[in-house]
C-alpha positions as a Markdown table, in Angstrom:
| # | Residue | x | y | z |
|---|---|---|---|---|
| 1 | Met | 53.6 | -17.4 | 15.2 |
| 2 | Lys | 50.6 | -19.5 | 14.3 |
| 3 | Asn | 49.2 | -19.0 | 10.9 |
| 4 | Tyr | 45.5 | -19.4 | 11.0 |
| 5 | Ile | 45.0 | -19.4 | 7.2 |
| 6 | Val | 45.6 | -23.1 | 6.9 |
| 7 | Thr | 44.1 | -25.4 | 4.5 |
| 8 | Leu | 40.5 | -24.3 | 4.6 |
| 9 | Ser | 38.8 | -27.7 | 4.4 |
| 10 | Met | 40.9 | -28.9 | 7.4 |
| 11 | Val | 39.7 | -25.9 | 9.5 |
| 12 | Leu | 36.2 | -27.1 | 9.1 |
| 13 | Ile | 37.1 | -30.6 | 10.1 |
| 14 | Phe | 38.9 | -29.3 | 13.1 |
| 15 | Gln | 36.1 | -27.2 | 14.4 |
| 16 | Gly | 33.7 | -30.2 | 14.2 |
| 17 | Leu | 30.4 | -29.3 | 15.8 |
| 18 | Phe | 31.6 | -25.9 | 17.1 |
| 19 | Ala | 29.3 | -23.1 | 16.0 |
| 20 | Gln | 30.5 | -21.1 | 12.9 |
| 21 | Gln | 30.3 | -17.9 | 14.7 |
| 22 | Ser | 32.7 | -19.4 | 17.4 |
| 23 | Glu | 35.4 | -19.9 | 14.6 |
| 24 | Val | 34.7 | -16.3 | 13.4 |
| 25 | Asp | 35.4 | -15.2 | 16.9 |
| 26 | Arg | 38.4 | -17.3 | 17.2 |
| 27 | Ile | 40.1 | -16.1 | 14.0 |
| 28 | Gly | 39.2 | -12.5 | 14.7 |
| 29 | Glu | 40.6 | -12.7 | 18.2 |
| 30 | Asp | 43.9 | -14.0 | 16.8 |
| 31 | Leu | 43.8 | -11.2 | 14.2 |
| 32 | Arg | 43.3 | -8.4 | 16.7 |
| 33 | Ser | 46.1 | -9.8 | 19.0 |
| 34 | Arg | 48.5 | -9.1 | 16.2 |
| 35 | Cys | 47.4 | -5.6 | 15.3 |
| 36 | Ser | 50.2 | -3.5 | 16.8 |
| 37 | Gly | 49.1 | -0.1 | 16.0 |
| 38 | Met | 52.5 | 0.6 | 14.6 |
| 39 | Ala | 52.9 | 3.2 | 11.9 |
| 40 | Tyr | 53.8 | 2.0 | 8.4 |
| 41 | Ala | 57.2 | 3.6 | 8.5 |
| 42 | Asp | 58.1 | 2.0 | 11.8 |
| 43 | His | 57.8 | -1.5 | 10.4 |
| 44 | Pro | 61.0 | -3.3 | 9.2 |
| 45 | Gln | 62.0 | -2.8 | 5.6 |
| 46 | Ser | 61.3 | -6.6 | 4.9 |
| 47 | Thr | 57.8 | -6.1 | 6.2 |
| 48 | Gln | 57.3 | -3.0 | 4.0 |
| 49 | Asp | 58.6 | -5.0 | 1.0 |
| 50 | Thr | 56.2 | -7.9 | 1.6 |
| 51 | Phe | 53.3 | -5.5 | 1.8 |
| 52 | Ala | 54.5 | -3.9 | -1.4 |
| 53 | Phe | 54.6 | -7.2 | -3.2 |
| 54 | Phe | 51.0 | -7.8 | -1.9 |
| 55 | Val | 49.5 | -4.6 | -2.6 |
| 56 | Thr | 50.9 | -4.2 | -6.2 |
| 57 | Arg | 49.2 | -7.5 | -7.3 |
| 58 | Tyr | 46.1 | -6.7 | -5.3 |
| 59 | Lys | 45.5 | -3.5 | -7.0 |
| 60 | Asn | 46.0 | -5.2 | -10.4 |
| 61 | Lys | 43.3 | -7.6 | -9.2 |
| 62 | Asp | 45.8 | -10.5 | -9.6 |
| 63 | Tyr | 44.4 | -12.3 | -6.5 |
| 64 | Thr | 46.1 | -15.5 | -7.2 |
| 65 | Ser | 49.5 | -14.0 | -7.2 |
| 66 | Ala | 48.7 | -11.7 | -4.3 |
| 67 | Tyr | 47.4 | -14.5 | -2.0 |
| 68 | Pro | 50.8 | -15.8 | -0.8 |
| 69 | Phe | 52.1 | -12.3 | 0.1 |
| 70 | Trp | 48.9 | -11.5 | 1.7 |
| 71 | Arg | 49.1 | -14.5 | 4.0 |
| 72 | Val | 52.5 | -13.5 | 5.1 |
| 73 | Ile | 51.7 | -9.8 | 5.7 |
| 74 | Leu | 48.5 | -10.8 | 7.5 |
| 75 | Asp | 50.6 | -13.0 | 9.9 |
| 76 | Ile | 53.1 | -10.3 | 10.8 |
| 77 | Ala | 51.4 | -7.0 | 10.4 |
| 78 | Pro | 47.7 | -7.1 | 9.7 |
| 79 | Asp | 47.2 | -3.4 | 10.4 |
| 80 | Ile | 50.1 | -2.1 | 8.4 |
| 81 | Gln | 47.6 | -0.6 | 6.0 |
| 82 | Pro | 43.9 | -0.9 | 5.7 |
| 83 | Ser | 44.3 | -2.7 | 2.4 |
| 84 | Val | 45.5 | -5.9 | 4.3 |
| 85 | Leu | 42.1 | -6.5 | 5.9 |
| 86 | Gln | 40.1 | -5.0 | 3.2 |
| 87 | Gly | 42.0 | -6.7 | 0.4 |
| 88 | Gly | 42.0 | -9.9 | 2.2 |
| 89 | Val | 38.1 | -9.7 | 2.0 |
| 90 | Asp | 38.3 | -9.3 | -1.8 |
| 91 | Ile | 40.8 | -12.2 | -2.1 |
| 92 | Met | 38.9 | -14.5 | 0.0 |
| 93 | Lys | 35.6 | -13.7 | -1.8 |
| 94 | Ser | 37.3 | -14.6 | -5.0 |
| 95 | Arg | 38.3 | -18.0 | -3.6 |
| 96 | Tyr | 34.8 | -18.4 | -2.1 |
| 97 | Asn | 33.2 | -17.9 | -5.6 |
| 98 | Ser | 35.5 | -20.4 | -7.1 |
| 99 | Ala | 35.1 | -23.0 | -4.4 |
| 100 | Ser | 32.9 | -26.0 | -5.2 |
| 101 | Asp | 32.2 | -27.7 | -1.9 |
| 102 | Ala | 30.1 | -26.4 | 1.1 |
| 103 | Ala | 32.9 | -27.1 | 3.8 |
| 104 | Thr | 35.4 | -25.0 | 2.0 |
| 105 | Lys | 33.0 | -22.2 | 1.4 |
| 106 | Ala | 32.0 | -22.3 | 5.1 |
| 107 | Ala | 35.6 | -22.0 | 6.2 |
| 108 | Ile | 36.3 | -19.2 | 3.7 |
| 109 | Ala | 33.2 | -17.4 | 4.9 |
| 110 | Asp | 34.5 | -17.6 | 8.5 |
| 111 | Thr | 37.6 | -15.9 | 7.4 |
| 112 | Ile | 35.9 | -13.1 | 5.5 |
| 113 | Leu | 33.6 | -12.4 | 8.5 |
| 114 | Ala | 36.6 | -12.5 | 10.9 |
| 115 | Leu | 38.5 | -10.0 | 8.8 |
| 116 | Ala | 35.5 | -7.7 | 8.8 |
| 117 | Glu | 35.1 | -8.0 | 12.5 |
| 118 | Ala | 38.7 | -7.2 | 13.1 |
| 119 | Met | 38.5 | -3.9 | 11.2 |
| 120 | Pro | 37.0 | -1.6 | 14.1 |
| 121 | Ser | 39.9 | -2.4 | 16.4 |
| 122 | Cys | 42.7 | -2.9 | 14.0 |
| 123 | Leu | 42.0 | 0.1 | 11.6 |
| 124 | Gly | 41.8 | 3.6 | 13.2 |
| 125 | Ser | 41.9 | 2.5 | 16.9 |
| 126 | Gly | 38.3 | 1.7 | 16.9 |
| 127 | Glu | 37.0 | 5.1 | 15.8 |
| 128 | Asn | 35.3 | 3.7 | 12.8 |
| 129 | Ser | 33.1 | 0.6 | 13.6 |
| 130 | Tyr | 32.8 | -0.3 | 9.9 |
| 131 | Ile | 29.3 | -1.2 | 10.8 |
| 132 | Glu | 27.7 | -1.1 | 7.4 |
| 133 | Tyr | 30.5 | -3.0 | 5.8 |
| 134 | Arg | 30.1 | -5.7 | 8.6 |
| 135 | Val | 26.4 | -5.9 | 8.3 |
| 136 | Tyr | 26.8 | -6.4 | 4.6 |
| 137 | Gln | 29.2 | -9.2 | 5.0 |
| 138 | Trp | 27.3 | -11.1 | 7.6 |
| 139 | Tyr | 24.1 | -10.8 | 5.6 |
| 140 | Thr | 26.0 | -11.9 | 2.4 |
| 141 | Tyr | 27.8 | -15.0 | 4.0 |
| 142 | Arg | 25.8 | -16.0 | 7.1 |
| 143 | Lys | 22.1 | -15.0 | 6.7 |
| 144 | Asn | 21.1 | -17.5 | 9.2 |
| 145 | Ala | 23.1 | -16.0 | 12.0 |
| 146 | Lys | 19.9 | -14.0 | 13.0 |
| 147 | Ser | 21.1 | -13.1 | 16.6 |
| 148 | Lys | 24.4 | -11.6 | 15.3 |
| 149 | Leu | 22.5 | -9.8 | 12.4 |
| 150 | Asp | 20.1 | -8.4 | 14.9 |
| 151 | Glu | 22.9 | -7.3 | 17.1 |
| 152 | Leu | 24.8 | -5.5 | 14.2 |
| 153 | Phe | 21.5 | -3.8 | 12.9 |
| 154 | Ser | 20.9 | -2.4 | 16.4 |
| 155 | Gln | 24.4 | -1.1 | 16.5 |
| 156 | Tyr | 24.0 | 0.3 | 13.1 |
| 157 | Tyr | 20.8 | 2.1 | 14.1 |
| 158 | Ala | 22.4 | 3.3 | 17.4 |
| 159 | Glu | 25.2 | 4.8 | 15.5 |
| 160 | Lys | 23.7 | 6.2 | 12.3 |
| 161 | Gly | 20.1 | 6.8 | 13.3 |
| 162 | Asn | 18.1 | 8.1 | 10.3 |
| 163 | Ala | 21.2 | 7.9 | 8.2 |
| 164 | Met | 21.0 | 4.1 | 8.2 |
| 165 | Asn | 21.1 | 2.7 | 4.7 |
| 166 | Pro | 17.5 | 1.9 | 3.7 |
| 167 | Gln | 18.5 | -1.2 | 1.7 |
| 168 | Phe | 18.9 | -3.0 | 5.1 |
| 169 | Leu | 15.6 | -2.0 | 6.7 |
| 170 | Leu | 13.4 | -4.8 | 5.5 |
| 171 | Val | 16.1 | -7.4 | 6.2 |
| 172 | Trp | 16.4 | -5.9 | 9.8 |
| 173 | Leu | 12.7 | -6.2 | 10.2 |
| 174 | Thr | 12.3 | -9.8 | 9.1 |
| 175 | Thr | 15.4 | -10.7 | 11.2 |
| 176 | Ser | 13.7 | -9.3 | 14.2 |
| 177 | Met | 10.4 | -11.2 | 13.4 |
| 178 | Ser | 12.4 | -14.4 | 13.0 |
| 179 | Leu | 14.0 | -14.0 | 16.4 |
| 180 | Asp | 10.7 | -12.9 | 18.0 |
| 181 | Lys | 9.0 | -16.2 | 16.8 |
| 182 | Lys | 11.9 | -18.2 | 18.1 |
| 183 | Asn | 12.4 | -16.5 | 21.4 |
| 184 | Gly | 8.7 | -15.8 | 22.2 |
| 185 | Thr | 9.1 | -12.2 | 22.9 |
| 186 | Glu | 5.5 | -11.5 | 22.0 |
| 187 | Gly | 6.2 | -8.9 | 19.3 |
| 188 | Asp | 7.7 | -6.0 | 21.4 |
| 189 | Pro | 11.1 | -6.1 | 19.8 |
| 190 | Val | 9.6 | -6.3 | 16.2 |
| 191 | Trp | 7.5 | -3.2 | 16.9 |
| 192 | Glu | 10.5 | -1.3 | 18.1 |
| 193 | Val | 12.4 | -2.3 | 14.7 |
| 194 | Tyr | 9.3 | -1.4 | 12.7 |
| 195 | Asp | 9.0 | 2.0 | 14.4 |
| 196 | Ala | 12.7 | 2.6 | 13.5 |
| 197 | Val | 12.3 | 1.5 | 9.9 |
| 198 | Asp | 9.2 | 3.9 | 9.6 |
| 199 | Gln | 11.1 | 6.7 | 11.1 |
| 200 | Ile | 14.0 | 6.3 | 8.8 |
| 201 | Cys | 11.8 | 6.2 | 5.8 |
| 202 | Asn | 9.9 | 9.3 | 6.9 |
| 203 | Ala | 13.1 | 11.1 | 7.5 |
| 204 | Asn | 14.5 | 10.4 | 4.1 |
| 205 | Pro | 11.5 | 10.9 | 1.7 |
| 206 | Ser | 11.7 | 9.3 | -1.7 |
| 207 | Asp | 9.6 | 7.0 | -3.8 |
| 208 | Ala | 11.9 | 4.1 | -2.9 |
| 209 | Asn | 11.6 | 4.8 | 0.8 |
| 210 | Thr | 7.8 | 5.2 | 0.5 |
| 211 | Gln | 7.7 | 1.7 | -1.0 |
| 212 | Thr | 10.0 | 0.4 | 1.8 |
| 213 | Ala | 7.7 | 1.7 | 4.4 |
| 214 | Glu | 4.7 | 0.1 | 2.7 |
| 215 | Lys | 6.5 | -3.2 | 2.4 |
| 216 | Ala | 7.4 | -3.0 | 6.0 |
| 217 | Leu | 3.7 | -2.6 | 6.9 |
| 218 | Gly | 2.8 | -5.4 | 4.5 |
| 219 | Leu | 5.3 | -7.7 | 6.3 |
| 220 | Met | 3.8 | -6.7 | 9.7 |
| 221 | Lys | 0.4 | -7.7 | 8.3 |
| 222 | Gln | 1.6 | -10.8 | 6.5 |
| 223 | Tyr | 3.3 | -12.1 | 9.8 |
| 224 | Lys | 0.4 | -11.3 | 12.1 |
| 225 | Tyr | 1.8 | -8.3 | 13.9 |
| 226 | Leu | -1.2 | -6.1 | 12.9 |
| 227 | Asp | -3.9 | -7.1 | 15.3 |
| 228 | Ser | -6.7 | -4.7 | 14.8 |
| 229 | Ala | -7.1 | -4.0 | 18.6 |
| 230 | Gln | -3.4 | -3.4 | 19.0 |
| 231 | Leu | -3.3 | -1.1 | 16.0 |
| 232 | Val | -6.2 | 0.9 | 17.4 |
| 233 | Thr | -4.4 | 1.1 | 20.8 |
| 234 | Arg | -1.1 | 2.1 | 19.3 |
| 235 | Ser | -2.7 | 4.7 | 17.1 |
| 236 | Glu | -4.5 | 6.3 | 20.1 |
| 237 | Ala | -1.3 | 6.3 | 22.2 |
| 238 | Met | 0.8 | 7.9 | 19.4 |
| 239 | Tyr | -1.9 | 10.5 | 18.8 |
| 240 | Ser | -2.2 | 11.4 | 22.5 |
| 241 | Ala | 1.6 | 11.7 | 22.7 |
| 242 | Ser | 2.2 | 13.8 | 19.6 |
| 243 | Pro | -1.2 | 15.4 | 18.5 |
| 244 | Glu | 0.6 | 18.0 | 16.4 |
| 245 | Asp | 3.2 | 15.7 | 14.8 |
| 246 | Phe | 1.8 | 15.2 | 11.3 |
| 247 | Ala | 4.2 | 12.3 | 10.5 |
| 248 | Val | 2.8 | 10.6 | 13.5 |
| 249 | Leu | -0.7 | 11.4 | 12.5 |
| 250 | Arg | -0.1 | 10.0 | 9.0 |
| 251 | Lys | 1.1 | 6.8 | 10.6 |
| 252 | Cys | -2.1 | 6.7 | 13.0 |
| 253 | Val | -4.4 | 7.0 | 10.0 |
| 254 | Arg | -2.6 | 4.2 | 8.1 |
| 255 | Phe | -2.8 | 1.9 | 11.3 |
| 256 | Leu | -6.6 | 2.8 | 11.7 |
| 257 | Gln | -7.2 | 2.0 | 8.0 |
| 258 | Leu | -5.5 | -1.3 | 8.3 |
| 259 | Ala | -7.6 | -2.1 | 11.4 |
| 260 | Asn | -10.8 | -1.3 | 9.4 |
| 261 | Ala | -11.5 | 1.4 | 12.0 |
| 262 | Thr | -12.4 | 4.3 | 9.9 |
| 263 | Asp | -15.8 | 4.6 | 11.5 |
| 264 | Leu | -14.3 | 5.3 | 15.0 |
| 265 | Ala | -14.1 | 8.9 | 16.3 |
| 266 | Pro | -10.4 | 8.9 | 16.8 |
| 267 | Phe | -9.9 | 8.1 | 13.0 |
| 268 | Lys | -12.3 | 10.9 | 12.0 |
| 269 | Glu | -10.6 | 13.5 | 14.3 |
| 270 | Ile | -7.0 | 12.4 | 13.1 |
| 271 | Ala | -8.0 | 12.1 | 9.4 |
| 272 | Asn | -9.7 | 15.5 | 9.3 |
| 273 | Lys | -6.7 | 17.2 | 11.1 |
| 274 | Leu | -4.3 | 15.6 | 8.7 |
| 275 | Ala | -6.4 | 16.4 | 5.6 |
| 276 | Asp | -6.7 | 20.1 | 6.7 |
| 277 | Asn | -3.0 | 20.4 | 7.2 |
| 278 | Asp | -2.2 | 18.7 | 3.8 |
| 279 | Leu | -4.7 | 20.8 | 1.9 |
| 280 | Ala | -3.2 | 24.1 | 3.4 |
| 281 | Leu | 0.3 | 22.9 | 2.5 |
| 282 | Tyr | -0.1 | 21.4 | -0.9 |
| 283 | Pro | -3.2 | 23.0 | -2.5 |
| 284 | Asp | -1.7 | 22.5 | -6.1 |
| 285 | Ser | -0.4 | 19.0 | -5.7 |
| 286 | Met | -2.8 | 16.6 | -7.4 |
| 287 | Glu | -1.3 | 13.7 | -5.6 |
| 288 | Ser | -1.7 | 15.3 | -2.2 |
| 289 | Leu | -5.2 | 16.4 | -3.1 |
| 290 | Gln | -6.2 | 12.8 | -4.0 |
| 291 | Tyr | -5.0 | 11.6 | -0.6 |
| 292 | Val | -6.8 | 14.4 | 1.2 |
| 293 | Phe | -9.9 | 13.5 | -0.7 |
| 294 | Thr | -9.7 | 10.0 | 0.5 |
| 295 | Leu | -9.1 | 11.0 | 4.1 |
| 296 | Tyr | -12.2 | 13.3 | 4.1 |
| 297 | Lys | -14.3 | 10.7 | 2.3 |
| 298 | Gln | -13.3 | 8.1 | 4.8 |
| 299 | Ala | -14.0 | 10.5 | 7.7 |
| 300 | Gly | -17.4 | 11.3 | 6.3 |
| 301 | Asn | -16.6 | 15.0 | 5.9 |
| 302 | Val | -18.8 | 15.8 | 2.9 |
| 303 | Glu | -18.0 | 19.5 | 2.8 |
| 304 | Gly | -14.2 | 18.6 | 2.7 |
| 305 | Val | -14.8 | 16.1 | -0.1 |
| 306 | Gln | -16.5 | 18.8 | -2.2 |
| 307 | Ala | -13.9 | 21.5 | -1.5 |
| 308 | Val | -11.1 | 19.1 | -2.6 |
| 309 | Ala | -12.9 | 17.8 | -5.6 |
| 310 | Glu | -13.6 | 21.4 | -6.8 |
| 311 | Arg | -9.9 | 22.2 | -6.3 |
| 312 | Met | -8.8 | 19.1 | -8.3 |
| 313 | Phe | -11.2 | 20.0 | -11.0 |
| 314 | Ala | -9.9 | 23.5 | -11.1 |
| 315 | Leu | -6.3 | 22.2 | -11.7 |
| 316 | Asp | -7.5 | 19.5 | -14.2 |
| 317 | Pro | -10.8 | 20.6 | -15.8 |
| 318 | Asn | -10.5 | 17.8 | -18.4 |
| 319 | Ser | -10.4 | 14.9 | -15.9 |
| 320 | Met | -13.4 | 12.7 | -16.2 |
| 321 | Glu | -12.5 | 10.9 | -13.0 |
| 322 | Ile | -12.5 | 14.3 | -11.1 |
| 323 | Ala | -15.7 | 15.3 | -12.7 |
| 324 | Met | -17.2 | 12.0 | -11.5 |
| 325 | Tyr | -15.8 | 12.7 | -8.0 |
| 326 | Leu | -17.4 | 16.0 | -8.0 |
| 327 | Ala | -20.8 | 14.7 | -9.3 |
| 328 | Gln | -20.9 | 12.1 | -6.6 |
| 329 | Ser | -20.0 | 14.5 | -3.8 |
| 330 | Lys | -22.6 | 17.0 | -4.9 |
| 331 | Ala | -25.1 | 14.1 | -5.0 |
| 332 | Ala | -24.2 | 12.9 | -1.6 |
| 333 | Ala | -24.7 | 16.6 | -0.3 |
| 334 | Gly | -28.2 | 16.7 | -2.0 |
| 335 | Gln | -27.0 | 19.3 | -4.6 |
| 336 | Leu | -28.8 | 17.8 | -7.6 |
| 337 | Ser | -28.3 | 20.5 | -10.2 |
| 338 | Glu | -24.6 | 20.8 | -9.5 |
| 339 | Ala | -24.3 | 17.0 | -9.5 |
| 340 | Val | -26.1 | 16.8 | -12.9 |
| 341 | Thr | -23.8 | 19.3 | -14.2 |
| 342 | Phe | -20.7 | 17.5 | -13.4 |
| 343 | Tyr | -22.2 | 14.1 | -14.5 |
| 344 | Asn | -22.9 | 15.6 | -17.9 |
| 345 | Lys | -19.3 | 16.8 | -18.1 |
| 346 | Ala | -18.1 | 13.3 | -17.4 |
| 347 | Ile | -20.2 | 12.1 | -20.2 |
| 348 | Ser | -18.7 | 14.7 | -22.5 |
| 349 | Met | -15.3 | 13.5 | -21.5 |
| 350 | Gly | -16.0 | 10.0 | -22.5 |
| 351 | Gly | -17.7 | 8.6 | -19.5 |
| 352 | Asn | -20.2 | 5.8 | -19.7 |
| 353 | Ser | -23.2 | 7.5 | -21.1 |
| 354 | Ala | -25.8 | 4.8 | -20.2 |
| 355 | Glu | -24.5 | 4.2 | -16.7 |
| 356 | Ile | -24.3 | 7.9 | -15.9 |
| 357 | Asn | -27.6 | 8.9 | -17.3 |
| 358 | Tyr | -29.2 | 6.0 | -15.5 |
| 359 | Thr | -27.5 | 7.4 | -12.3 |
| 360 | Ile | -28.9 | 10.9 | -12.9 |
| 361 | Ala | -32.4 | 9.3 | -13.6 |
| 362 | Gly | -32.2 | 7.7 | -10.1 |
| 363 | Leu | -31.3 | 11.2 | -8.5 |
| 364 | Tyr | -34.2 | 12.8 | -10.2 |
| 365 | Gln | -36.5 | 9.9 | -9.1 |
| 366 | Ser | -35.4 | 10.3 | -5.4 |
| 367 | Ser | -36.1 | 14.1 | -5.6 |
| 368 | Gly | -39.5 | 13.6 | -7.1 |
| 369 | Ser | -38.8 | 15.1 | -10.5 |
| 370 | Phe | -40.4 | 12.2 | -12.4 |
| 371 | Ser | -40.4 | 13.9 | -15.8 |
| 372 | Glu | -36.6 | 14.6 | -15.6 |
| 373 | Ala | -36.0 | 11.0 | -14.2 |
| 374 | Arg | -37.8 | 9.6 | -17.3 |
| 375 | Arg | -35.9 | 11.9 | -19.6 |
| 376 | Tyr | -32.5 | 10.6 | -18.4 |
| 377 | Ala | -33.6 | 7.1 | -18.3 |
| 378 | Glu | -34.6 | 7.3 | -21.9 |
| 379 | Lys | -31.1 | 8.8 | -22.5 |
| 380 | Ala | -29.7 | 5.7 | -20.9 |
| 381 | Leu | -31.7 | 3.5 | -23.2 |
| 382 | Ser | -30.5 | 5.3 | -26.2 |
| 383 | Ala | -27.0 | 4.6 | -25.2 |
| 384 | Arg | -27.7 | 1.1 | -24.3 |
| 385 | Pro | -30.9 | -0.2 | -26.1 |
| 386 | Gly | -32.6 | -3.1 | -24.5 |
| 387 | Trp | -31.1 | -2.5 | -21.0 |
| 388 | Ala | -33.6 | -3.6 | -18.4 |
| 389 | Lys | -32.8 | -1.2 | -15.6 |
| 390 | Pro | -34.0 | 1.9 | -17.2 |
| 391 | His | -37.3 | 0.4 | -18.2 |
| 392 | Ile | -37.8 | -0.8 | -14.7 |
| 393 | Leu | -37.0 | 2.6 | -13.3 |
| 394 | Ile | -39.5 | 4.3 | -15.7 |
| 395 | Gly | -42.1 | 1.6 | -14.8 |
| 396 | Arg | -41.6 | 2.5 | -11.1 |
| 397 | Leu | -42.2 | 6.1 | -11.8 |
| 398 | Tyr | -45.4 | 5.4 | -13.5 |
| 399 | Ala | -46.6 | 3.0 | -10.8 |
| 400 | Ser | -45.9 | 5.5 | -8.1 |
| 401 | Ser | -47.9 | 8.2 | -9.9 |
| 402 | Gly | -51.3 | 7.3 | -8.6 |
| 403 | Ser | -51.6 | 10.3 | -6.4 |
| 404 | Arg | -50.0 | 12.5 | -9.1 |
| 405 | Cys | -52.5 | 11.6 | -11.8 |
| 406 | Gly | -55.6 | 11.0 | -9.6 |
| 407 | Glu | -56.8 | 11.1 | -6.1 |
| 408 | Gly | -54.8 | 8.0 | -5.1 |
| 409 | Thr | -57.7 | 5.7 | -5.8 |
| 410 | Gly | -60.2 | 5.2 | -8.7 |
| 411 | Trp | -59.8 | 5.1 | -12.4 |
| 412 | Asp | -57.2 | 7.9 | -12.9 |
| 413 | Ser | -54.9 | 6.4 | -10.3 |
| 414 | Gln | -55.3 | 2.9 | -11.6 |
| 415 | Val | -54.5 | 3.5 | -15.3 |
| 416 | Val | -51.0 | 4.6 | -14.4 |
| 417 | Val | -50.3 | 0.9 | -13.8 |
| 418 | Trp | -51.0 | 0.2 | -17.5 |
| 419 | Ala | -48.1 | 2.5 | -18.4 |
| 420 | Ala | -45.9 | 0.8 | -15.8 |
| 421 | Ile | -46.7 | -2.7 | -17.1 |
| 422 | Asp | -46.0 | -1.6 | -20.6 |
| 423 | Glu | -42.7 | -0.4 | -19.6 |
| 424 | Trp | -41.7 | -3.3 | -17.5 |
| 425 | Lys | -42.7 | -5.7 | -20.5 |
| 426 | Lys | -40.0 | -3.8 | -22.4 |
| 427 | Ala | -37.5 | -5.1 | -20.0 |
| 428 | Gly | -37.8 | -8.7 | -21.5 |
| 429 | Gly | -37.7 | -11.5 | -19.2 |
| 430 | Asp | -35.9 | -9.6 | -16.4 |
| 431 | Ser | -36.9 | -11.3 | -13.2 |
| 432 | Glu | -37.3 | -7.9 | -11.2 |
| 433 | Ala | -39.6 | -6.6 | -14.0 |
| 434 | Gln | -41.7 | -9.8 | -14.1 |
| 435 | Ser | -42.0 | -9.7 | -10.3 |
| 436 | Leu | -43.2 | -6.0 | -10.5 |
| 437 | Ile | -45.8 | -6.9 | -13.1 |
| 438 | Ser | -47.2 | -9.7 | -10.9 |
| 439 | Gln | -47.1 | -7.4 | -7.8 |
| 440 | Tyr | -48.9 | -4.4 | -9.5 |
| 441 | Ser | -51.4 | -6.3 | -11.6 |
| 442 | Lys | -53.8 | -6.4 | -8.6 |
| 443 | Tyr | -54.1 | -2.6 | -8.9 |
| 444 | Leu | -55.4 | -2.7 | -12.5 |
| 445 | Pro | -58.9 | -1.6 | -13.3 |
| 446 | Thr | -61.5 | -4.5 | -13.3 |
| 447 | Ser | -63.2 | -5.7 | -16.5 |
| 448 | Gln | -66.4 | -4.1 | -15.3 |
| 449 | Asp | -64.5 | -0.7 | -14.8 |
| 450 | Ile | -63.3 | -0.9 | -18.4 |
| 451 | Phe | -66.7 | -1.9 | -19.6 |
| 452 | Met | -68.2 | 1.1 | -18.0 |
| 453 | Arg | -66.0 | 3.4 | -19.8 |
| 454 | Asp | -66.9 | 4.6 | -23.3 |
| 455 | Gly | -64.4 | 4.0 | -26.0 |
| 456 | Val | -62.3 | 1.7 | -23.7 |
| 457 | Glu | -61.9 | -1.9 | -24.4 |
| 458 | Asp | -59.6 | -4.7 | -23.4 |
| 459 | Gly | -56.5 | -4.9 | -25.6 |
| 460 | Gly | -57.1 | -1.3 | -27.0 |
| 461 | Gln | -55.1 | 1.8 | -26.5 |
| 462 | Tyr | -55.7 | 4.5 | -23.7 |
| 463 | Phe | -54.0 | 7.8 | -23.4 |
| 464 | Val | -52.7 | 8.5 | -19.8 |
| 465 | Ser | -52.6 | 12.2 | -19.3 |
| 466 | Cys | -51.0 | 14.1 | -16.3 |
| 467 | Trp | -47.2 | 14.1 | -16.6 |
| 468 | Ile | -47.1 | 10.6 | -18.2 |
| 469 | Gln | -48.5 | 11.5 | -21.5 |
| 470 | Arg | -48.3 | 8.1 | -23.1 |
| 471 | Ser | -50.7 | 5.8 | -25.0 |
| 472 | Val | -50.8 | 2.5 | -23.2 |
| 473 | Thr | -52.4 | -1.0 | -23.6 |
| 474 | Val | -55.7 | -1.6 | -21.8 |
| 475 | Arg | -55.5 | -4.6 | -19.4 |
| 476 | Pro | -58.0 | -5.9 | -16.9 |
| 477 | Arg | -57.1 | -7.1 | -13.5 |
| 478 | Pro | -56.4 | -10.8 | -13.6 |
């Protein structure tokens, strides 16, 4: 009987330009033709002895001594025991690792793959496809055999479904991408594989699988399979088909986020539904609450944002970050007093006092509470002396107080500009402050107005009453 384990370098020369997979098929077919299905005890004693000589050395990992006996037993009874094919793979791997030239390595790899491909029919009458084992061998020794790998991955998923080993998922996806580009199949096969990958990861929750799902999505984006219009269309179709499947909703949200479509009505509907569900299921999970907070925020659900932020703060009352979230959400809802309370808590927890006090000053300015706005702007200056922004804000408060301190025109309404300019000059050479000084100087009292006022003179001091309550420098209109 022909022995196909000939000198390996000669095998490659003989096959010439034939594809390597053809050689794998040839060797595998020869192997399968000699798998008799005979029970171990039914083999002649000489065959059993040869197998014993092989397996003893193989189990001791003495592959060099095992190799001659393995060649004989492979020739006469490759299926006498599983260890003939499986041990043959180990022996050939050892020879592969010690080989130095590419031709020899390629021929050995052909043998390894043929041994693996023979296992389903030779071991166990085809009841075990050895699919994961075969996938591993092909990926290890013939990564570029994309069509074969894709075929094996598809068989693997068909057999195992969500039990497919996640370590192969990204390889499967990139393999499908490579074939799609080559065959011009316009992405449909890739999306089918991606959906399977995502389903497997969702069915087997773990940190590693979450990362795999994100990496899969990243690959889809990297290789241009995430067209925004397509993402929106797919999300709407998935939601329409499974409006109560929250795993689907989560995927829809991710797609719409990637498509920068968070302003669309479908996103708001899906995000709010998903957030409501997660909030009800995981009210004490900070990680879940942070996700829900983001969903409500992107969906423009102010009440939802506040509710989640308050829940987060109840769980972690010492979190500056959550205090800031709450302050911002209260401010966005126009709840000024509550916002200030949480901003002050954030400061007490180590938040940036200058920035936060300046933010509070802006909120009071917008609400018309000018005295409070100035007070917090001055707190910001205490925390960061010489900062231009608080001086500019205070100056704007003064400049817009004409109707508060007078009738809107005339002396009492003009002198507020002196207070404003004094404040803007404290901002140093800030361009905005200089522009405001130039803009508002035309509203100053004239030299004649100043002359007509007893005790008021150019360059002197003047006390501005009303809420301002500051002594300012007298300046005539330029």
